[in-house]
KEPATOR-260214 format. One record per residue: x, y, z of N, C-alpha, C in turn; residue in one letter. Coordinates in steps of 0.05 Angstrom, whole numbers, plus 5000, padded with zeros to 4 digits. Layout:
REM residues N
XYZXYZXYZA
...
This chain:
REM residues 795
540343003838540343123864540543433863X
542443523844542743813841540143943832X
538643803815536043913806534143943829X
534143743848532343763871533144003888X
535744043893536644273909535844533895X
536144543869535444783854532444843856X
530944623854527944653856527144763884X
528344653905527644743932528445033936X
530845103925531745383928529845573914X
528845503890527045673876524345693890X
523445463902520945453917521145633942X
523345623956523745793980523746083973X
525246143951525446423942522746543935X
521146383921518446473913516646513936X
516946333957515346353981515946613996X
518546663999519346914012518347153997X
518547143971517547373955514647413959X
513047193959510147223963509547343990X
511047234012510547344038511247634040X
513447714026514247994027512148174014X
510748063993508748213980506248243997X
505848044016503448044033503848204059X
506248294064506648444088508048714082X
507948894101509349154098510849224123X
511549474126513049564150512149844158X
512549904183511850164194514350264210X
515050514206517250634221516650924227X
517951024248517451304255519151384279X
518551624289520051734312518051864331X
518551834357516851944378518452164393X
517252404395518552624409516852724432X
518152864451516753004471516053284462X
514653434479513853704471516253894468X
518553814479520953974475522453894450X
521253724434522453624409524853434414X
525153344438527253154444526152864441X
527852674431526852404427526252274454X
524152104454523351964478524251674475X
525551574496526651304497524751124512X
524150884502522550694516519550724512X
518750864491515950884485514950624473X
512750524483511550274473509750334449X
510350214426508750244402507549974396X
504849954397503549694395501549704372X
501649494356499849464333497349304343X
495049434342492549314353491049154331X
489748934340489848824367491948604368X
493948634384495948424390497448324366X
498148494347499548404323502548484324X
503648524347506448594350506848874360X
509348934366509949194377512949244377X
513749484386516549554387516849764409X
519349824416520050024436522050214423X
521750474427523450664415526250654426X
528250714409531150704418532050974428X
534651014430535751264441535151504424X
534551464398533751684380530651714379X
529251564395526351574395525151434371X
526651274356525651144332524750854337X
522850764321521850494323521350384294X
521150124293520649994267519149734271X
517049704256515349454256515549334229X
516249074228516448934202514448704201X
514048604177512148384172509448454182X
508548694176505948784184503948704163X
501748574169499748494149498748744134X
498148714109497148934093494349014102X
493749274098491049374104491049584125X
488649644135488249854155489049754183X
490449924198491349844225491050084244X
491050004270491050204291493750174306X
495050404311497550404325497250544352X
497750404373497450514401500250584411X
500550844420503150944429502751034458X
504450924476504050974504506750984518X
506951174537509251184555508451314581X
509451214603508751324629509551624630X
507651784640508252074642507352234618X
506152094598505252234574502452134566X
500952304553498352224544498652034520X
497251814520497451624498496151724472X
496951614450495751674424495051414409X
492951424393492251204376491951304347X
493451194329493451274301492251064283X
490851144262489850964242491551004217X
492550794205494150814181493850574162X
494550614137494350414117497050304110X
497350034111499949904104499649774077X
501449844059501449724032504149584027X
504149414007506649264000508449423982X
507449633969509049773950511249943963X
510550093985512550263997512350234028X
514650244041514650234071513050474081X
511550434103509950644115511650794135X
512451034129513951204147512251434156X
511751444181509951654191511551894201X
510352124201511652364209512252354239X
514252494249514852494278512352544295X
511952384315509652404333510452544359X
508952744367509552894392507552804413X
508552704435506852624458506652854478X
504252914486503853124506504353014534X
505653174551506153084578503553064594X
503452844610501152804628502052864656X
501953124664503153214689501753094713X
499153034711497752934735497452624734X
498352494713498152204712495252114707X
493652284695490852204690490552004668X
492451984650492351794628493951544634X
494551494659496151254666494451004664X
495850784667494550514667494350414696X
492150284703491850164730491249874727X
492049714746491449424746489849344771X
489649524790488349444816485349424814X
484049594798481149604797479949344786X
481249224766480048994752481848754751X
484348774760486348564759487348514730X
486748704712488048714686488449014679X
490249064660490949334654488549474641X
488049714651485949884640486650174644X
485650344627486250634631484950734657X
486450904671485551004696482851134694X
482351284673479851434670477551244663X
478251004652476150824643475550614664X
476950594686476550394706473750414718X
472550184725469850184735469550294763X
471750294778471750424805474050634805X
473850814824475751034826478450914837X
480550984823483250904832484951154835X
486151184858487951414863490751304864X
492651474855495451394854497151584872X
499051454886501051604900503751514887X
505051704873507351624858509851764870X
512151724856514651824867514652134870X
513052274855512952564858511852644885X
509852494895508752544922510852474943X
512052244941514052164961516352374962X
517152474938519352664938518452934950X
516153024942515253294950514753304980X
513953084992513253075021515552975038X
517852915026520252815040519452555055X
518052375042517252125054519451915050X
520451805072522451605070521351325068X
518851285078517651025078514751045068X
513550815064510750805055508950945076X
509450905101507851015122507551315119X
509751455113509751745112508351855087X
508051695066506851795042503951725038X
502851545055500151455050497951655057X
498651865071496652065078495652225055X
497152215032496652395010494852264988X
492652154997490652044979487952064993X
485752124978483152164991482251915007X
481251965031480151745047482251595063X
484851665060486951525075487951695098X
488451565121489651705143491451505158X
493951585164495751405178496051515207X
496651325225496951405253498951225267X
500251345287502051195305500351115329X
500450865338498650775360500150695385X
502750735387504150645411506650815416X
506950925440509351075447511850885448X
511450645456513650465461514750325436X
513050245418513950075396513450195368X
511850415367511350545341509450385323X
507750215335505750075319504050275303X
503850225277502450415260500350275243X
498550425232496550305215495450525196X
494250435174492950615156489950575159X
488450785160485550775161484450875135X
482550725124481350795099478350825103X
477251055094474451115097473451065125X
475051135145474251125173474650855186X
475450645171475850385182478750325189X
479250175210481950125220483549955201X
486149935207488049795190487349525181X
486249345198485649075190483549055168X
482049275163480049275142481149345114X
483649405113484949475087486949265079X
486749165055488548955045490949095032X
493349045044495849135032496848935013X
497349014988498348844967501148924958X
502748734951505348784939505248674911X
505248844891504948774863502548594859X
500248684871497648564868497348304883X
499248224900499147974914498748024944X
496847894957496347934985498147775004X
500847825002502747695019503547865043X
502448105045503048275068501348185091X
502447995106500847845126500048025150X
498247915167497348055190499548135209X
501447955213503748015230505448245219X
506148235193507748445182506248705181X
503548695179501948935177502149105203X
502948985225503049135250505249345249X
507549285237509749475236510749515207X
509549385188510649375161510549635145X
508749825152508650075137511250235139X
512650205162515250335165517450175151X
517049925145519149755135519549785105X
517449875091517649895061518650175054X
521150195043522250455037520950575012X
520950835010519650974987521250914962X
523850874963525350844939525050574926X
523550384938522950134925520250144910X
518750374914516050394904515850554879X
514750444858514150604834511650774838X
509550644848507150784854505450614873X
503550744885501550614902498750664890X
497350454884494650474873492650414896X
490850604900488850584922486050564911X
484650354918481850324911480250314937X
478150474939476450484963473950334958X
472650244979470350074977471349784977X
469649594981470449324984471849214960X
474249104964475748964943475948674948X
474148564965474348284973473848094950X
472448174930471847994908474447914893X
476248104890478648054875480947964892X
481148054917483548014932483147874959X
480747814967480347664992478947825013X
478547685036476747785056477548045070X
480048105073480848335088480648605073X
479548605050479448855034476748985037X
475648985061473049105066473049405060X
475049545071475249835065476349895038X
478049715028479249755002482049625001X
483549704981486249584977488249804973X
490749754983493049914978495049744963X
495349784937497049614921499749754916X
501849634927504549744924505949624900X
506349784880507649694855510549774856X
512349574856515249624859516349714832X
518749834833519949954809520949734791X
520149754765521149584744523049734726X
525049604715527049754698525749854672X
526450104665525550224641527950314623X
529950434636532350514622534650494641X
537050504631539450484647539650734665X
540050694691540250924709541550834735X
542551034750543750984776543151234793X
542351194818541751414836542551344864X
543951534877544751494905543951744920X
542751714943541851934959542151894989X
542352115003542552105032540852335044X
539652285067537952485080538552475110X
538652715122538952735151536552895161X
534952775178532752905192533552965221X
532753185231533153255259530453295272X
529553095287526853095300527053295323X
525153495323525153715342527753865341X
529153855319531653995315534053875329X
533653645343535853525358536353235353X
534353075350534552785349535052695320X
537352565314537952495286536452255276X
535752265250534452055235535752055208X
537551875203539151875178538451645160X
538351705134537651495114539451515091X
540051285079541751265055540351075036X
540051155010538650974991540250974965X
539850754950541050714924539050574906X
538950664881537250534860538850504835X
538650274822540050234796538350064778X
538450124752536949964732538749914708X
538349684696539749604672537849474653X
537749554628535949454608537549384582X
536949164570538349094545537549284523X
539149314503538549504481535949444467X
535149194465532649124452530249134471X
530649214496528549244516527148984523X
528348764518527048504523527848384551X
529648514565530448414591531548654607X
531248644633532248854650532148774679X
533648924695533548874724533749144739X
532349164761532349404777533049314806X
534949454818535749394845535349644863X
534849594888534649814907535749734934X
536749934948537749894975537050134993X
536650085018535750295036536650225064X
537750415078538450375106537750635122X
536850595146535850815163536650775192X
537650985204538350975233537151215247X
535351155266533951365281534451335311X
535051555324535351545353532551585366X
532251485391529551515404529151815411X
526551885411525852165417523952165441X
524552335461522952365485521652645484X
519052655481517652905476517153065501X
516852935524516053075549518153055571X
520552965564522752965583522152795608X
520652575605520152405628521952165628X
523852155609525751935608524851695592X
522451715580521351495564520751595536X
521251435516521051525488518151545478X
517651735460515151755445515551655417X
518051675406518651565380520951365384X
520751135372522550915377525350965364X
527350835375529850805361529350605338X
530650645315530150485292532650445276X
533250195269535350115250534049935230X
534050035205532549905184534249865159X
534249635147535749575122533849425104X
533749515078532049395058533749355033X
533549115021534849054996532848914978X
532948954952531148824934531848854905X
530548694888531048704859528548614845X
528048734822525848654804527048624776X
526248404763527348354736525148254718X
525548294692523648184673525148074649X
523847884636524947764611522647724592X
522947834568520847834548522047704522X
521847434520522947304496521747394470X
519147474471517747574448515347734457X
513747824438511548004445509347864460X
509347604460507047454472507647344499X
510147354508510847224534512447424551X
511847424577513147594596513547444622X
516047454632516747334658517847544676X
516747564701517647754721518447614746X
520647714758521647594783522347824802X
521447814827522148014846522947884872X
524848004886525847904912526348144930X
525948104956526648324974527348205002X
528948355016529748285044529348535060X
527848525081527348745099528148665127X
529748825140530548765168530449025184X
529748995209529649235226529949155255X
530949335271530949315300529849575311X
527549565324526349805336526049755366X
526249975381525949955410524950215421X
523150195440522150425455522150365485X
521750575501521850545530523950725541X
525750605557527950765568530450585571X
532550695582535150555587536050415561X
536350565540537150455514540050345514X
541650425534544350325535544550055549X
542249955558542249695572540649495556X
540949235562539149025550536249085557X
534348995541531549055547530648965574X
531548735584530548645610531748795634X
533448995629534449165650533249435650X
531349475631529949745629527449735646X
526549975654523950005668521649925650X
521850015625519949935604521549895578X
521049675564522249625539520349475521X
520049575497518749425475520649415452X
521649185446523649155425522848945405X
523049015379522248835357524548815338X
525148565331527148525310525848355288X
525648465264524348325242526348255221X
526148025210527547935186525547825166X
525047965144522947885125524247835098X
523647615087524547545060522147475042X
522147595019519947555000520847504972X
519347344958519947294929517247264915X
517147364890514747334874515547284845X
514047104833514547024805511947044790X
512047164766509647204751510247144721X
508546984709508846924680506246994666X
506447144644504147224628504547134599X
502447034587502546964559500047064545X
500447194522498247304506497847134482X
495347134473494746994448495747154424X
495747034401496847164377495347424370X
492747424375491147664369490947864393X
492247794416492247964439489647974455X
487747804448485147814462485047624486X
486947444488486947264511489647294526X
489447264552491847284569491547084592X
493646934597493646764620496046834637X
495646844663497746924682497946704703X
500346624709501046434731502846584750X
502246564776503846714795504146574821X
506346634835506846524861508446734877X
507546784901508946974919509146854947X
511546894959512046784985513446995002X
512647005027513847195046514247045073X
516747045083517346915108518447125128X
517347115152518047315172519047175198X
521247275208522247185234522247435252X
520847415275520747645293521647555321X
523647705332524347675360523347915374X
522047875397520748095411521448095440X
521048335452521148365481519048565489X
517248485506515248665518515348625548X
516648815561516948775590517249035605X
516849015632517149235650518449145676X
519249335692520349265718523149155719X
524649195697527349085696529249265713X
531449145720533549295735536149155732X
538249285741540949155741541048995767X
541448735765541548565789544448515797X
545148605820547848575830548348285839X
550848215838551647945846550847875874X
549447655877548647565904545847655911X
544647845896541947935902539947725895X
537847685912535747495906534047605883X
532947415868531147495846528347515856X
527047735850524247775857522447665835X
519847645841517947555820517947745796X
518348005802518348205780520848165763X
523148095776525648045761525247815742X
524047605752523647365735521847425711X
519847585716518047655693519547815673X
521148015682522748175664524748015648X
526047815661528047655648526747465627X
524247405630522947205613520847335594X
521047595590519047725573519847725543X
521747555536522547525508520547335493X
520247395468518447215452519647175424X
518446985410519346925383516946855366X
516846965341514646925323515646855295X
514546655283515046605255512446625240X
512646715215510246765199510846695170X
509146535158509446465130506946535115X
507246685094504946765076505646675048X
503746535036504146425009501646464992X
502046554968499846594949500546464922X
498946284913499246164886496646204871X
496846264845494446314831494746304801X
492446284787492346294758490046484751X
490446644730488346824721488146824691X
485746824681485246814652483447054645X
484247194624482747424615482147384585X
479547424578478647384551477147634542X
478147764521476848004510475747924482X
473247864481472047794455472048034436X
471748264448471848514433472248734454X
472648984446472949184467470449214485X
468249084477465749114493465348884512X
466848664510466548434528469248344538X
469648354565472048254577471348074601X
472247834600471747634621474347574636X
474247574662476547504679475747274697X
477347064697476946834715479546784730X
479246714755481646664770481246464793X
483346334800483346144823485846194839X
485646224865487846314881487846164908X
490246074916490545944942492246124960X
491146204982492546365002493046205027X
495446205037496146055061497746225080X
496946225105498446375125498746205150X
501246185160501846025184503346205203X
502246225227503446395248504046225273X
506446255284507146125309508346335327X
506946415348507746625366508046515394X
510546525404511146415430512146625449X
510846655472511846835493511646685520X
513646505525513546325548513446475575X
514646715576514646855601511846935611X
510046975592507347045598505446815594X
506546585589504946335584502846385563X
503746495540501946565519503146455493X
501446325477502346215451500046215431X
500746255406498746245385499946075362X
498545875354499345715332496945695313X
497145815290494845845273495545795244X
493845655230494045615201491445685188X
491645855168489245945153489745885124X
488045715113488345645084485745735070X
486045895050483746005035484045945005X
482145794995482045744966479845924955X
480646114939478746304928478446274898X
476046294888475446294860473746534853X
474446684832473046924826472546934796X
470447084789469747134761468547414759X
469147554738467947814734467747854703X
465647994696465048054668464648354665X
466148474647465848754640464548784613X
462248914612460648934588460249234582X
460849304557460449584547458449574525X
455849584531453849564510453949804490X
454650044500454950274483457450424493X
458450604477461050734483460950884510X
458550974518458351144541457750994567X
457350734565456350584588457950314591X
458850264615460250004621459149894647X
458749624647457749484671459749264678X
460449254703462149034713460748884735X
460648624733459448454753461148214758X
461248134783462947904790462447804818X
463847594825463547484851465947314858X
466247254884468447094894467346894914X
468246644910467446434929469946334943X
470046374970472346294986471646055003X
473445865003473345635022475545675042X
474845735067476745805087476945585108X
479445495112479945295133481845405154X
480845425179482445535200482945325221X
485545295228486345125250487945285270X
487045295294488445465314488645335341X
490845395354491245305382492145555397X
490545645416491045895429491245845459X
493645895471494045855499494546125512X
493246175533493646425548493146375578X
495346395593495246335622494046055625X
491846035639490545775643488345715623X
487945905604485945855584487245715560X
485745535548486645395524484345365505X
484745435480482645405460483745265435X
482545045428483144905403480844965384X
481445065361479245155344479845065315X
477944935303478044865275475444945262X
475645105241473345215228473545175198X
471445115185471245115156468945295148X
469645505134467645705125467545715095X
465145755085464745805056463346075053X
464646255039463746525037463446605008X
461246725001460746824974460347124976X
461947284961461647574961461347674932X
459247844927458847944900459948234897X
460048314872460948594866459648674840X
458548924840457349044816458249334814X
459049414790459949694786458849794759X
458250044758457050164734458550434728X
459250474703460650724695459050844672X
458351104674456951244653458651484645X
459151514619460851724609459251904590X
457752094601456152264583457752434564X
460252504573462052654555464852534558X
466652624542469352524543470752584569X
469952794583471252884607469852794632X
467252734631465652674654465152384658X
465452294684465052014691463151994715X
461151834713459251774735459551484742X
460151424767460651144776458951074800X
458150824801456850724825457550434828X
457750334853458650054857457449954883X
457149694884456249544908457949304911X
458849244936460449004941460148914970X
460748664974460648545001463548455008X
463948415034466548325044466148175070X
468348065080468247915105470947905118X
470947855144473447805160472947555177X
474747365174474547125190475347185219X
474147045239474547125267477447085277X
479046915264481746875273483747015255X
482947215241484747375224486247565242X
488447485255489847655274490947895261X
490848115275492048365265493548495287X
492348705300493748835322493848665347X
492548425347492748245369495648155374X
497248165353500048095356501848325364X
500548555371501948775383501248775413X
503248785430502848775459503049065469X
501049145485501149415496502349405524X
503449625533504349665560502549885572X
500849805592499049995604499349965635X
499750185648500050175677502450005686X
504549995669506849845676506549545672X
504449455660503949175655503449125626X
504248885617503648805590500648745588X
499448825566496548785561496248625535X
494748405536494448225513491548245503X
491048115481488448095470487647805467X
485247735476484247465473481647475458X
480947255445478447245430476147135447X
473847265443471447155456470846885445X
469946695462469446425452467346405430X
465446595430463346585410463746785387X
466246865382466847065361465946965334X
464347135320463147055295464547215272X
464147105247465247245223463947515220X
465547705213464647985208464048015179X
461748125172460948165144460548465139X
460748535113460448815106458848845080X
457649075077456349155052457349445046X
458149495022459249765015457849864990X
457150124991456050264968457750514963X
458350564938459750804930458450934906X
458551194904457651334881459451584877X
460351634853462251844849461751984822X
462752234821462752384797465552504794X
466752474770469452584766469452724739X
471052934737471253094713474153164709X
475253094685478053154678478153294652X
479853504650479953664626482753764622X
483453794596486053914589485554134569X
486754364573486654584554489354714552X
490654664530493354774525495254674547X
496354864562498354794582497054734610X
494454734611493054694637491554424637X
491954274658490654014662489454014690X
486953924692485753914719483553704720X
482953614745480853414749479753464777X
477153394780475753414806474253144810X
474053074836472652824843471052874868X
468552764869466952754893465852474894X
466252344917465552054920464052014946X
461551914944460051844968460551554974X
460751485000461151215008459451145033X
458550905034456950805057457750505061X
458750445085459450165092457950085117X
456649855115455149745138456649495147X
457349485173458649255185456749095202X
456648835198455048655214456948485231X
456348465256458148325276460948445276X
461248705277463948825276465548735300X
468148705295470048635316470548875334X
470348845360470849055379472848955400X
475049095403477049025423476749225446X
475749125468475249295491475149125517X
473749215537473249065562475948995575X
477649185582480149135595479649025623X
480848795628480448665654483248565664X
483448555691485848455703485248175714X
486747975703486347695711487547655739X
486747435753487847365779490947355779X
492047285756495047275755496247545754X
494647755751495748025749496048135721X
495747955701496048035673493448155663X
493648375648491248505638490648415609X
488148395602487348305576485048475565X
485148525539482848615524481448375513X
478848395507477348175495476348275468X
476848115447475648175421473048025418X
470948175414468248065413466748195389X
464348105384462648215363460948445374X
460648655358458748865365456148825351X
454249005356451548975345451549065315X
453249235308453349335280454449615280X
455449695256456749965254456350065225X
456450325223456150465197458350675195X
459650675172461550885165460751005138X
460251265137459251385113460351675111X
460551765086461552035082462152095053X
463852295049464552375022467552435021X
468752334999471552404993471552604970X
473252804972473552994950476453024943X
476953094918479753144909479753334885X
481753504886482253694864485153664856X
485653624830488353624819488553834796X
490753984796491054194777494054224770X
494554264744497354304735497354504713X
499354674714499854864692502654804681X
502754664660505254574649506854404669X
509354414667511054274687511854444710X
510954694710511854884731510054874756X
507454844753505654844776504054594777X
503854474801502154234805500954264833X
498354224834496954244860495054004863X
495053894887493253674894492153724921X
489453714923488053754948486053524952X
485753434977483853224983482653255010X
480153185014478853205040476752995043X
476352905068474252705074472552805097X
469952805093468052875113466352625118X
466252525143464952265147463652245175X
462052035178460951955203461651655208X
462251585232462951305239461751245266X
459751075266458251025291457250735293X
456850655318455550395323452550425323X
451150215315448250225315447150225343X
448550105361447850115390450250195406X
449850315429452150395445453650145454X
456350155450458049925457459649985482X
459849775499461249805524464249785519X
465749985529468649995526470049905552X
468849975575469949885600467849885621X
468049685640466149675662467649555686X
466849635710468049515734467649215734X
469449065747469148775747466548685760X
465748825781463148775794461649035794X
459249035782457649275779455649285801X
455549505816453649545837452149805832X
450249865850448750115846450650355849X
452750325865454550555870456350615846X
457150405831459050455809457750405781X
455150365780453950325754454350555735X
454650785746455051025729457851035717X
459750855727462450855716462750695691X
460650545683460750385659461150575635X
463150525618463750695596462650585570X
460850735557459750645531460050875511X
460050795486460250995464458750905440X
457751095424456451025399458351095375X
460651215382462551305361464851105358X
465651055333468150905328470451075337X
472050975355474151125367476451175348X
478051385353480351455337479551515308X
477151615303476151665276475151945274X
476752135264475752415261473652435239X
471952635242469852675222470852835198X
473252955201474353115179477353075178X
478453025155481353015151481953055122X
484453135116485153185088488053245085X
488853325061491653365054491853565031X
494353665026494853835003497853804996X
498453834970501153834960501254034937X
503154224939503654424918506554404909X
507054364883509654364872509954614853X
512154754857512754984840515654964830X
515854924803518554924790519155204783X
520555344801520955634797522855684774X
524955524771526755544748527355254739X
528955224719529654954710531254804732X
532454944750534054814771532854824799X
531155024805530155054832527154984833X
526354824853523554754857522854784886X
520254834891519254864918516754694921X
516554554944514154394950513054464977X
510454504978509154575003506954365007X
506954225030505054005035503754045062X
501353935065499953955090498153715094X
497753635120495953425128494353535151X
491653515148489853605169488453365182X
488453365209487053155224485053285243X
482553225240480453345256480253225284X
478453335300478053245327476952955327X
477652805347476652525349476552435378X
474952225383474852105410477051895412X
478551915434480851735439480651605466X
480951335468480751205494483351255510X
483051285536485351325554484951165579X
486750985584486650815608487950975631X
486451035652487451195674487651035700X
486550795700486650625724488650405721X
490950425736492950215734492149955747X
490349965767489549725781487149585768X
485249735758482849615747482449665718X
484249805704483949865676481850075670X
481150235689479150445685479850605660X
477850645643478250775617476351015614X
477351225603475751455597476151525567X
474351685556474551775529475052075529X
477252155515477952435513477652525484X
477052785482476752905455479353045448X
480552955426483153065418482753335404X
484853505404484753755388485153675358X
484753875341485453825313488353905308X
489453805285492253855279492453935250X
494354105244495054175217498054175214X
499053965199501953945194502554075167X
504554245167505454375143508354315138X
509054255113511854195107512754355083X
515354425083516454585062519054455053X
519454435027521854315016522854484992X
525454544993526854674971528854474958X
528954474932530754294918532154434895X
534754394893536354524872537954314857X
537854314830539254114814541454244798X
543754104798545954174781546353964760X
546654034735547153844713550153814709X
551053564711553853504709554353334684X
555953414666556753254642554253154627X
552253324624549853284608547953074620X
548952834628547152624636547052584666X
548752724681548852694710547552934724X
546352874747544953084762545753064791X
546253284803546753304832544553474844X
543253374865540953524876541453564906X
540853804915540953874943538153964952X
537153844974534553914984534753985013X
533054165022532854225051530054335056X
529254305082526654395089525954325117X
523354335123522354285149519554145147X
519053945164516453815166515153915191X
512453935190510954025214512054295224X
511954485206513254755211512354875238X
509754855244508754995268508554805292X
509954575290510154385313507354315324X
505554235306502954145313503153855323X
503153815349503853565360502453515387X
502053265394500653205419502053315443X
500553435462501753565485501353415511X
499553215511498853085537499452785537X
501852715527502752435529502752355559X
502052105563502351995590505351985597X
505952005623508752015631509351785651X
511851715653512751535674512251245667X
512951075687512750785684509850695680X
507950825693505250735693503550855671X
504850965650503451095629501850895612X
499750995599498350845578499650905552X
501350715543502950765518501250775493X
498750685495497050695471495550965469X
495851135489494551395488496151585470X
495951535444497451685424495451765402X
495652015393494052105371495452335357X
494452415334495652645320498152575304X
499652775295501952725278503952545290X
505452395273507352195282509952325292X
510452575285512952695294512552995297X
514253125315514053415318515553555295X
516153815298517653965278520253815273X
520853775247523253635239524653775216X
527253825219528853955199530153735183X
530653785157531953575141533653705119X
535753555111537453635088538153375073X
538153385047538653155031540453215007X
541853004999543653034976543252784958X
543052824932542552604914544152634888X
545352424879546852424853545752194836X
545552254810544552044792544852114763X
544451914746544451954717542251794705X
């Protein structure tokens, strides 16, 4: 028996010795340009043969590396990546000289996932991807997603209601429902949440926002006709803690206070970590024209969330994210009384809970990846949309107006669920295949018994997509793909005496083709074509109730409403260059989108019951076309400049009727209102951000947003809904921020910031006034001149 044990021991020892002779090791250190060690740098042995992360001294070590020639990929956010070729031998460990990574001040060497649904270099992506990161949110003093979205080409945000602060983002001239909002690449940002959700997402939960223009329907579903806004939440990288507070004074008087906290913890081996964030905001209502009714809502907002990852080895990754968003917003008047005692009150209380789980597994050679994911978001909304309220004394009889005010409360529940699987196969750097199957489910139940209005809708979409990226030569890449959606809609819509039961099954196929040509290392020429669609029951702003002329105004669907289809073409040229301490890039992008059967919400009518309604119907067709431009420039870490502008046309192929008298005669035929222009769409808009690090402690940021003239609808008839179109002035918002940092005990920092937004008070001057106002007659900047001061501590 002892001989057997001795034999096995000798056999094991010889096996280990042979394996040791067949493998080697690689070690080294990664430094920044200041010669300080960089922590958390990812060092990967290509293709897919293992990796490591640098420690507190910037050092890494790879063991059991197969002998022979290898490529080493070194990458860290905020720095330009490097790829090294080296020889590994069994005789001596391979120790490489310290590697210095150059800072990527503009983020041009970052990785994006939105363009193709797998990681790819930003400069190599087949379509243009723009990023809005924490630097932009900080420089522009943006507390929420809504305030930071203006700082990307082709994007414009707007407030659409004096009473409730309903907001939306417009991309390439198309309204909010044409843009798909994603959270960590998942389309759980439902139509209901999209009405007010841009204010709900705090900036301190966001790592970056990736924006792709042109139809993204192939990868993400039907509502991405204009493009996608992908919100990437913060994942843990290193141990840190940050607490900050900000006080804004709207018009120098109305307080808007926010408090935020961020914390991250990562294990020493970087295989697990968790990131938490919290945010609370309290804003008082603001009355711009002293008529006793608010133009900016009162707001109480609280957000909590966490993101975590677990990486048992180099081939498996598990991510979990959770968030809770709650808010109470109210506009109108008599804020010290319950909503039903106010002359006008629009009050929304949201409680949103979301969770997402993602599992990724790579093959041993790194060429295959499979991802399983599930995301869920549940929303509970309590609402009040009412007018004519008053304090009813004891013994007073109730009028019909009193009863309506008392019963103008509503309740809405919304469930959004996304489950999917995605497979990526890279046969070589020249061939990448992506296949995916995704089930999207949305259930909405909206009850407003006081107005005898209810919506019960279920939309189930099973989507399957495939795309192939082929690089026949180094300078040319072609991407082609398509998505097939099976859409099942079940709806029950009750409004006054109208009732509609609707069940639809639609099958939609949308293609996508993109081409990238790289004549030089710095120059990129891109062109793309894609289709998209919107199902007729995809509710969006229909779940926002307007108050016009002292009455609630609803939206109903035309009985013959058809699916809206789109075709999009884009062509762009971009050039990026770095020379010593200077980095810069320029972009020019042409876009053309053709809409067939576009949805038009117009034709305001007063029903016999006295309730006013808009009707959503199909138009004859529309075109939005133009050019996006962008310039980015940086000189070291001291100067950074970003400029963007959009010049566009947005028009209907035939004049569309916006309003007409209920009965048209020879005498009033001239009162029929028609337009060939898409409303609320300026032909010119843009932005700018300049950062200047004057000293190591003091920095200055100057930002601006320009909004050109546009046609805006204005309801002036309280009895018949008579509507006119007015031409708005143009606006130029300028903001200035100063920030000073104190270093405490080497690793701690205390920051003080102060400044002003909308320095020259470029703000709408002709808001409607009084109880009978058209609350939707809003355009231009979301706030007047605002002073702010902030304090932040962290390590």
